[in-house]
C-alpha positions in Angstrom: -83.3 -27.4 -23.1 -82.8 -28.1 -19.5 -79.5 -29.9 -20.2 -78.2 -26.9 -22.2 -79.0 -24.6 -19.3 -77.2 -26.9 -16.9 -74.2 -27.1 -19.2 -74.1 -23.2 -19.4 -74.3 -22.8 -15.6 -71.5 -25.4 -15.2 -69.3 -23.6 -17.7 -70.1 -20.3 -15.9 -69.0 -21.8 -12.5 -65.8 -23.1 -14.0 -65.0 -19.8 -15.5 -65.7 -18.0 -12.2 -63.4 -20.5 -10.5 -60.8 -19.9 -13.0 -61.0 -16.2 -12.5 -60.9 -16.4 -8.7 -57.8 -18.6 -8.9 -56.2 -16.0 -11.2 -57.0 -13.3 -8.9 -55.5 -15.2 -5.9 -52.4 -15.9 -7.9 -52.2 -12.3 -9.0 -52.4 -11.2 -5.3 -49.7 -13.6 -4.2 -47.5 -12.6 -6.9 -48.1 -8.8 -6.2 -47.4 -9.4 -2.5 -44.2 -11.3 -3.4 -43.1 -8.7 -5.7 -43.8 -5.9 -3.1 -41.8 -7.8 -0.5 -38.9 -8.2 -2.8 -39.1 -4.5 -3.8 -39.1 -3.4 -0.1 -36.1 -5.6 0.5 -34.2 -4.0 -2.4 -35.0 -0.5 -1.0 -33.7 -1.5 2.4 -30.5 -2.8 0.7 -30.0 0.5 -1.3 -30.5 2.6 1.9 -27.8 0.5 3.6 -25.3 1.0 0.7 -26.0 4.8 0.8 -25.3 4.8 4.4 -22.1 2.6 4.2 -19.8 5.3 5.2 -21.5 6.0 8.6 -22.0 2.2 9.0 -18.4 1.4 8.9 -17.9 3.8 12.0 -20.8 2.3 13.8 -19.3 -1.3 13.3 -16.1 -0.2 15.0 -18.1 1.7 17.7 -20.1 -1.4 18.5 -17.0 -3.6 19.0 -15.1 -0.7 20.8 -11.6 -0.8 19.4 -10.2 -0.4 23.1 -11.8 -3.9 23.6 -10.0 -5.5 20.6 -6.9 -7.3 22.1 -4.2 -8.9 20.2 -1.1 -11.1 21.3 1.7 -12.6 19.4 2.7 -16.2 19.9 5.5 -17.4 17.7 4.9 -16.0 14.2 1.1 -15.8 14.6 -1.2 -13.1 15.6 -4.0 -14.2 18.1 -7.1 -12.2 19.2 -8.6 -12.8 22.8 -11.9 -14.5 22.7 -15.1 -12.3 23.0 -18.9 -12.3 23.0 -20.4 -11.4 19.7 -23.9 -11.2 18.1 -24.4 -12.2 14.5 -27.3 -10.0 13.3 -29.0 -10.2 10.0 -32.3 -9.1 8.3 -34.3 -11.8 6.4 -33.4 -12.1 2.8 -36.0 -12.6 0.1 -35.2 -16.3 -0.4 -35.8 -17.0 3.3 -39.4 -15.7 3.4 -41.9 -18.4 4.6 -39.0 -21.0 5.5 -38.4 -22.4 9.0 -35.7 -20.6 11.0 -34.0 -24.1 11.8 -34.0 -24.9 8.1 -32.5 -21.4 7.3 -29.7 -21.6 9.7 -28.8 -25.2 8.9 -28.7 -24.6 5.1 -27.2 -21.1 4.9 -24.8 -20.9 7.8 -22.7 -24.1 7.8 -20.3 -23.2 10.7 -22.3 -25.3 13.1 -24.4 -28.4 12.9 -28.3 -28.7 12.7 -28.3 -30.1 16.3 -26.4 -27.0 17.6 -28.7 -24.6 15.9 -31.8 -26.6 17.4 -30.3 -26.2 21.0 -29.4 -22.5 20.2 -33.0 -21.6 19.3 -34.5 -23.5 22.1 -32.2 -21.9 24.7 -32.6 -18.4 23.3 -29.1 -17.9 21.9 -30.9 -17.5 18.5 -33.7 -14.9 18.5 -36.2 -13.2 16.2 -36.8 -9.5 16.9 -35.4 -9.8 20.3 -37.8 -12.7 21.2 -37.3 -16.5 21.7 -39.1 -18.5 19.0 -39.8 -22.2 18.2 -37.6 -24.2 15.8 -40.4 -24.2 13.2 -41.1 -20.5 13.3 -41.5 -19.2 9.8 -39.4 -16.1 8.8 -41.2 -13.0 7.3 -40.0 -9.9 5.6 -38.6 -7.4 8.1 -37.7 -10.0 10.6 -34.4 -9.4 12.5 -32.5 -12.5 13.5 -29.8 -12.6 16.1 -27.2 -15.4 17.0 -25.1 -14.9 20.3 -21.9 -16.7 20.4 -18.6 -16.7 22.5 -16.2 -16.1 19.5 -12.8 -17.8 19.1 -11.0 -16.6 15.9 -8.2 -18.6 14.2 -4.7 -16.9 14.3 -3.2 -15.2 11.3 0.3 -14.2 10.3 2.2 -11.9 12.7 3.8 -10.2 9.8 3.5 -6.4 10.2 1.2 -4.4 8.0 3.7 -2.1 6.4 2.7 1.4 5.0 4.4 1.9 1.6 2.7 5.2 0.7 0.5 7.9 2.5 -0.7 11.2 1.7 -3.8 13.4 2.7 -6.3 11.1 0.9 -4.7 7.7 0.3 -2.8 4.9 2.1 -1.1 2.0 0.5 -0.2 -1.0 2.7 1.3 -4.4 2.2 -1.2 -7.3 3.2 0.5 -10.4 4.5 -0.7 -13.7 3.1 -3.5 -15.4 5.3 -5.0 -12.2 6.4 -8.6 -11.5 5.2 -9.3 -8.0 4.0 -12.4 -7.4 6.1 -14.6 -9.3 8.6 -15.8 -12.6 7.0 -16.6 -16.2 8.0 -14.3 -17.1 11.1 -12.5 -13.7 11.0 -13.5 -10.2 12.5 -10.8 -8.7 14.6 -8.1 -10.7 12.8 -8.8 -8.8 9.5 -6.8 -6.0 7.7 -9.4 -3.4 8.4 -9.5 -4.1 12.2 -5.7 -4.4 12.5 -5.1 -1.0 10.7 -7.8 0.6 12.8 -6.2 -0.6 15.9 -2.8 0.2 14.7 -3.5 3.8 13.4 -6.5 4.6 15.8 -8.5 5.7 12.7 -10.8 4.3 10.1 -9.7 3.5 6.5 -12.0 2.9 3.6 -11.6 -0.2 1.5 -11.1 0.4 -2.3 -10.5 -3.0 -3.5 -9.9 -6.5 -2.4 -7.3 -9.3 -2.3 -8.1 -12.9 -1.4 -7.2 -13.9 2.1 -4.3 -16.1 0.8 -2.9 -13.6 -1.4 -0.3 -11.1 -0.3 0.5 -7.8 -1.9 -0.2 -4.1 -2.1 -3.7 -2.7 -1.1 -4.9 0.7 -1.7 -7.0 2.2 1.1 -8.7 5.6 1.3 -9.0 8.1 4.2 -12.4 9.4 3.2 -15.5 7.9 1.6 -15.3 10.4 -1.3 -11.8 9.2 -2.1 -12.8 5.5 -1.8 -15.6 6.1 -4.3 -13.3 7.9 -6.8 -10.8 5.2 -6.8 -13.3 2.5 -7.0 -14.8 4.2 -10.0 -11.4 4.1 -11.7 -11.2 0.3 -11.1 -14.8 -0.1 -12.5 -13.9 1.8 -15.5 -10.7 -0.3 -16.1 -8.5 2.6 -15.6 -6.3 0.7 -13.0 -4.0 -2.1 -14.0 -3.4 -4.7 -11.3 -0.4 -7.1 -11.6 -0.2 -10.5 -9.8 2.5 -12.9 -9.6 1.6 -16.6 -9.2 3.6 -19.8 -9.0 1.8 -22.7 -10.8 2.5 -26.3 -11.2 4.5 -27.5 -14.2 6.1 -25.4 -17.2 3.5 -22.9 -18.2 3.2 -22.9 -22.0 4.2 -20.2 -24.3 2.1 -21.2 -27.2 -1.4 -22.5 -28.2 -0.3 -26.2 -28.7 -0.7 -26.9 -25.0 -4.3 -25.9 -24.9 -5.6 -28.2 -27.7 -8.2 -29.8 -25.6 -9.6 -26.4 -24.3 -9.3 -25.0 -27.8 -11.5 -27.8 -29.1 -14.1 -27.2 -26.5 -14.4 -23.4 -27.1 -11.8 -21.7 -29.2 -13.2 -18.3 -28.3 -12.0 -18.5 -24.8 -8.3 -18.7 -25.2 -6.0 -16.5 -27.4 -2.3 -16.5 -27.7 -0.4 -13.5 -29.0 2.9 -11.8 -28.7 3.1 -8.0 -28.1 3.6 -5.1 -25.9 1.6 -4.9 -22.7 -1.5 -2.7 -22.5 -0.6 1.0 -21.9 -2.5 4.1 -20.6 -3.4 2.9 -17.2 -3.3 5.6 -14.4 -2.5 3.4 -11.5 -0.7 0.1 -11.0 -0.9 -2.2 -7.9 1.1 -5.3 -7.7 0.7 -8.4 -5.5 2.1 -11.9 -5.2 0.0 -14.9 -4.3 0.5 -18.4 -3.0 4.1 -18.7 -2.9 5.6 -22.0 -1.6 8.2 -22.0 0.9 11.6 -20.7 -0.5 14.5 -23.1 -0.5 18.2 -22.1 -0.4 19.1 -25.3 -2.6 16.6 -24.2 -5.4 18.4 -23.4 -8.7 18.4 -19.9 -9.8 15.4 -18.9 -11.9 16.3 -18.3 -15.5 14.8 -15.1 -16.8 13.0 -15.0 -20.1 13.0 -12.2 -22.7 10.3 -9.6 -22.1 8.5 -10.3 -25.4 7.1 -13.7 -24.6 3.7 -15.1 -25.6 0.7 -13.6 -23.7 -2.1 -16.2 -22.9 -5.4 -14.4 -22.7 -8.4 -16.4 -21.2 -11.9 -15.0 -21.6 -14.2 -17.5 -19.6 -17.2 -16.5 -17.6 -17.3 -17.3 -13.9 -20.1 -18.6 -11.8 -20.4 -19.9 -8.2 -20.8 -23.6 -8.0 -21.3 -23.8 -4.3 -22.6 -20.7 -2.5 -22.0 -22.2 1.0 -18.2 -22.5 0.5 -17.8 -19.9 -2.3 -16.4 -22.4 -4.9 -16.2 -20.8 -8.3 -16.1 -22.4 -11.8 -15.6 -21.1 -15.2 -16.3 -21.8 -18.9 -19.2 -23.9 -20.2 -20.0 -25.1 -16.7 -20.3 -21.6 -15.5 -22.8 -20.7 -18.3 -24.8 -23.9 -17.5 -25.0 -23.1 -13.7 -25.8 -19.4 -14.4 -28.7 -20.3 -17.0 -30.2 -22.9 -14.4 -30.1 -20.2 -11.7 -31.9 -17.8 -14.1 -34.5 -20.4 -15.1 -35.2 -21.4 -11.5 -35.7 -17.7 -10.4 -38.0 -17.0 -13.4 -39.8 -20.4 -13.2 -39.1 -21.2 -16.8 -37.6 -24.4 -18.4 -36.5 -22.8 -21.8 -34.7 -19.5 -21.8 -33.8 -17.1 -24.5 -30.3 -15.9 -24.9 -31.1 -12.3 -24.0 -32.7 -13.6 -20.7 -29.4 -14.8 -19.3 -26.5 -13.3 -21.4 -26.6 -9.7 -19.9 -26.2 -10.9 -16.4 -23.5 -13.6 -17.0 -20.2 -12.7 -15.2 -17.6 -12.3 -18.0 -14.0 -12.6 -16.8 -10.7 -12.1 -18.7 -7.1 -12.6 -17.5 -3.8 -12.4 -19.4 -1.0 -14.5 -18.4 2.8 -14.4 -19.3 5.6 -17.0 -18.2 8.5 -15.4 -16.4 10.6 -18.2 -15.3 10.6 -22.0 -14.7 12.4 -23.8 -12.0 12.2 -27.5 -13.1 9.0 -28.0 -11.1 6.9 -24.8 -11.1 6.5 -21.7 -13.2 6.4 -18.1 -12.1 3.8 -16.3 -14.1 2.6 -12.7 -14.4 -1.1 -12.4 -14.2 -3.2 -9.4 -15.4 -7.0 -9.5 -14.8 -9.1 -7.2 -16.8 -12.0 -8.0 -14.7 -12.3 -8.5 -11.1 -14.4 -11.6 -10.4 -14.1 -13.6 -7.2 -11.1 -16.1 -7.3 -10.7 -15.1 -11.0 -7.1 -15.8 -11.4 -7.2 -19.0 -9.5 -10.2 -20.4 -11.4 -8.8 -19.4 -14.9 -5.4 -21.1 -14.1 -7.1 -24.4 -12.9 -9.3 -24.3 -16.0 -6.1 -24.0 -18.1 -4.6 -27.0 -16.3 -1.9 -25.0 -14.5 -3.3 -24.5 -11.0 -1.4 -22.3 -8.4 0.9 -24.9 -6.8 -0.2 -24.7 -3.2 -3.9 -23.7 -3.6 -5.7 -27.0 -2.8 -9.2 -25.4 -3.4 -8.4 -25.0 -7.1 -6.3 -28.0 -8.1 -3.0 -27.5 -6.3 -1.8 -28.9 -3.0 -0.4 -27.7 0.2 3.4 -27.5 0.8 4.6 -29.0 4.1 7.4 -27.2 5.9 9.9 -28.7 8.4 
């Protein structure tokens, strides 16, 4: 009898401990979810205030302090002091500040960040902290540097069209659209602001190395309207790219890819899609022209259209390297599983958030070494055309990031 009572007391104690652990886990989970919800609300508020925020960015720099000078065929900007400021992201909560800077911001070494934190060049909420300080929700981190930007092309930003609401300009190759990475003043938005003495709103983007037409808006409302047209696929963008080898005009060249996943490549002959309201064209990654090159033979307008439907995912977030196809699906599923803390996922758990991408290609000409092709993306994923062409086995000729190689000029 005594033994049965002791057994019951032991079971009650184990049940109580189990309940306490469940309560602790629930509290931790609730706290984590509340922190993420607050973070999302702050991001939403920042997006709603994006229009006024753009003005504040330029006011903080002071356009009168942005100074350019031309040397040879390059545009330089004079060095200046700058503060990198950020709010802590949800994935940084509870991590050491030195660990976060070393892992997330790869422009400098871990040793540099250690010295910057100790010397006060990196602060949290305006205060110097130790290198093992744990970041919390709401922390504001700041990194003060003397900034030296790489030069960009000195080609002028030409205005091709302008009315009361819209401006269409030609972006030179090598010039980023907006401040990013090593570039700030040497970006299209800053150069236009300095050139025109007003602020234009970005509607869409081109990769830094891509040249071509860019549509800008004079008001936030016009920018939102044009962006909506792009999201609804009412705008047709056309790109020209030069790729290695002779781009095929039939499915026989894609046997390996078709065996892997036949649903990802389709080949058909027919008229181009009609009914688009706006067209913007751009050319990307052209190698240096040569007067000795043979003339490019033109092909009949009704050539085979190669359509690639392959999802895209980021394989390396630090450098922005993208991949597509089955590898992209695997990376996406692994990312979702990690966030949910699950090993096995049902299809509906990851399929809706997969970044589907579709591009149609058409051969225009071949010069014996490279092909000039027309590219029409139906979606607008990061590096989409470059990734799809590399995946097909015909990378852009001088794009070393995605299978090509740099051209050297005398």
